[in-house]
N, C-alpha and C positions, 0 to 999 in steps of 0.2 A: 142483190138486185132490189130495185125499187118495186113497190106494190101500190097500185091505185085501185081503190074500191069502186064498185059499180056506182055508188052514190056520187063519188067525186067525179067519175068519168061522165055521168049524166049531166052534172053541173058544168063541167068543162065544155061539153058539147053545146049546151045551152048558151054559154058565154061566147063560144066561137060563132054560133049562129047570130046572136044579138049584135056582135061586133063585125059581122060579115067577114069573118076569118075562117070560114069552114074548110079551106084548103091548108090552113096553117098547122104547124106542129107545136106541141107544148114543150117549152124549154124549162128544165128544172136544174138549178145549180146552187152553189154555196159560194158566198164571198165573205171577206172580212168585214166586221162591223157589229154594232150593237154592244151592249154593256158586258156581254159574256164572251164576245170575240168573233163569232161566226153568225151569219144570217142566211136564210133561205131566199132564193129568188125563183119566181115562176112567172112565165109570160108566154105570149105567142110569138113564133118566129117562122119565117118562110125559107130560111137558108140553113143548110147543114154545113157547119164549119169543119175544117180538117181534123180537129181534135175531138169531134163529137162521135159518140156512139148513139145508135138509134134503137129504140125498143117500141113495142106496141102493146097497149093495154086497153082492152074493151073498145077496140077500134080507134084509139087515139095514138098517133105517132108521137113519141117522146124523145127529146134530145137531151143528152147529159154529156158535159165535157169530161174528159178523162181525169182531170184534177179533182172534180167534185165526186166522181163515182165512189171512191172508198168511203167518203163521209156519208154518202146517201145509201150505202149498202144496207138493206133491211128496212129502210124507211117506208112507213105506210102513210099514204095521203088519203084522207077521208074528207067528206063534206057532211057537216052535221047541222041540222035545222034546230033552232031554239026560239024562244020567245022574242029575241032581239033580231031575228032574221036568219042567222046562220053564217057559216064560214068554213074555210078549209082548215084542217088540222094536220100536222105532220108529226107522227110518232117515230122518233129516231132512237133505236136501241143502242146506237153508238154514243149518244150524248151522255156525258157524266155530270153536266151542270147546265141549267137553263135559266134564262132571265125570268124575273117574276111575271112579266107580261107575256112570256112565251115567244118573243120576237127573235131572240138570239140564244145561242148555245155554244158549248165547246165539247171536244172529244178528248180522250186520253192522249191522242197523238197530234191533235191540232187545236191550239188555243186561239188561233186567229189573231185579230187586231182589235182588242176591246176599246170602246169609245164611251164617253159619258152619255147618259140618257138625257 
């Protein structure tokens, strides 16, 4: 199961409000790409698709497609502030390799489709 920290949830709610998407849901998924093979995707969505499961974390409805779920099992999404502003981090216990910039990864069972950086 995915985990979203309170800090990340607060930032997501702020973004929804700023983008006037307060009724939207957060879609989290995995697609092929990046130099290591898989990359994360996060965005707002207003429609639940047939292959989606829905979850709720800190008042945020989250959509995850069934194909992405095994790869996202145990992932922690956090938001960290730093001197450069801050950003979301995804800590994936299933990842056995990560790209140097942290944008892509692979697991023991899914190498994805690596691309040149």
